[in-house]
Every structure is written in C-alpha cells, then in structure tokens.
C-alpha positions in Angstrom: 0.0 0.0 0.0 2.8 2.5 0.9 4.6 1.6 -2.4 1.4 2.3 -4.3 1.1 5.7 -2.6 4.7 6.6 -3.5 4.1 5.6 -7.1 0.9 7.7 -7.3 2.7 10.7 -5.8 5.6 10.3 -8.2 3.3 10.0 -11.2 1.8 13.4 -10.2 5.3 15.0 -9.8 5.4 14.8 -6.0 7.9 13.2 -3.8 7.1 11.6 -0.4 9.8 12.4 2.2 10.0 9.1 4.1 13.3 9.2 6.0 14.4 11.6 3.4 15.1 15.3 2.9 14.8 18.0 0.2 16.4 21.4 0.0 13.7 24.0 -0.7 14.8 27.3 -2.4 12.5 30.4 -2.6 13.3 34.0 -3.2 17.0 33.5 -2.6 16.5 31.7 0.7 17.0 28.0 1.4 15.9 25.5 4.0 16.1 21.7 4.5 12.8 19.9 4.7 13.0 16.5 6.5 10.2 13.9 6.4 9.9 10.8 8.6 7.4 8.0 8.8 5.2 7.8 11.8 7.5 7.7 14.9 7.0 5.3 17.8 9.0 5.2 21.0 7.6 1.9 22.2 7.3 -1.7 21.0 4.8 -2.7 18.4 3.9 -6.2 17.4 6.3 -7.5 20.0 9.3 -6.0 18.1 11.4 -3.3 19.7 11.8 -0.1 17.7 14.8 2.2 17.9 14.7 5.6 19.5 12.5 8.1 17.9 14.1 9.9 15.0 17.1 7.7 15.0 17.3 7.8 11.1 17.4 11.6 10.7 21.0 12.4 11.8 22.4 12.1 8.2 19.5 14.2 6.8 20.3 17.3 9.0 22.0 20.2 7.2 24.3 22.3 9.3 24.4 25.1 6.7 20.7 26.1 6.7 17.6 25.9 8.8 16.0 22.4 9.1 12.2 21.8 9.2 10.9 18.5 10.4 7.7 16.9 9.0 6.3 14.3 11.3 2.8 12.8 12.0 3.5 12.2 15.7 3.9 15.4 17.7 5.8 13.5 20.4 8.8 13.4 18.0 9.3 17.1 18.2 10.6 17.1 21.8 13.2 14.5 20.6 14.0 16.5 17.5 15.4 19.4 19.6 18.2 17.1 20.9 19.1 15.4 17.6 22.3 16.6 16.0 23.8 18.3 19.1 
C-alpha cells in the first residue's frame, strides 16, 4: 500500500519524504525539509523499535535551517536534541 502511494505521488510529480530530505529554495532563501514515517517510541507487534528519529541524523544540514515533518507530535521534543 505504501509503495502504491509513493508511485501515485511520483506520477503526479510529487515526492514523499520518508526518512528523506529535500532542500527548498525560494526568493534566494533555502531550508532543509526532513520527512519521517510515523514515529513510535515503544514496542509494536512485540518487536522493539529504535529511539524516535534515529534515522534523521544524516539528513540534517548544518548550513541552513531544518524543518521536520512528522505525523507524531511526540517526536518534536526528541528533534530538539538530535544533531547536538
């Protein structure tokens, strides 16, 4: 199902940011947009998951502002400590 959604978005010229980033430029300014899948900080289906936002470290840009897109607002507290 997720692969179908990605395909449909791509066909319409859009890109899903799933553990990915994109630099956005507008009027001479730039920022880094980071997108993550739904973040969980607990076990699901009996399988442990890593700490929230563990995959975004390589996506962070130090040379411009970073904006995080996440469906789970609990991840924003964690985002403040990533990359420091």
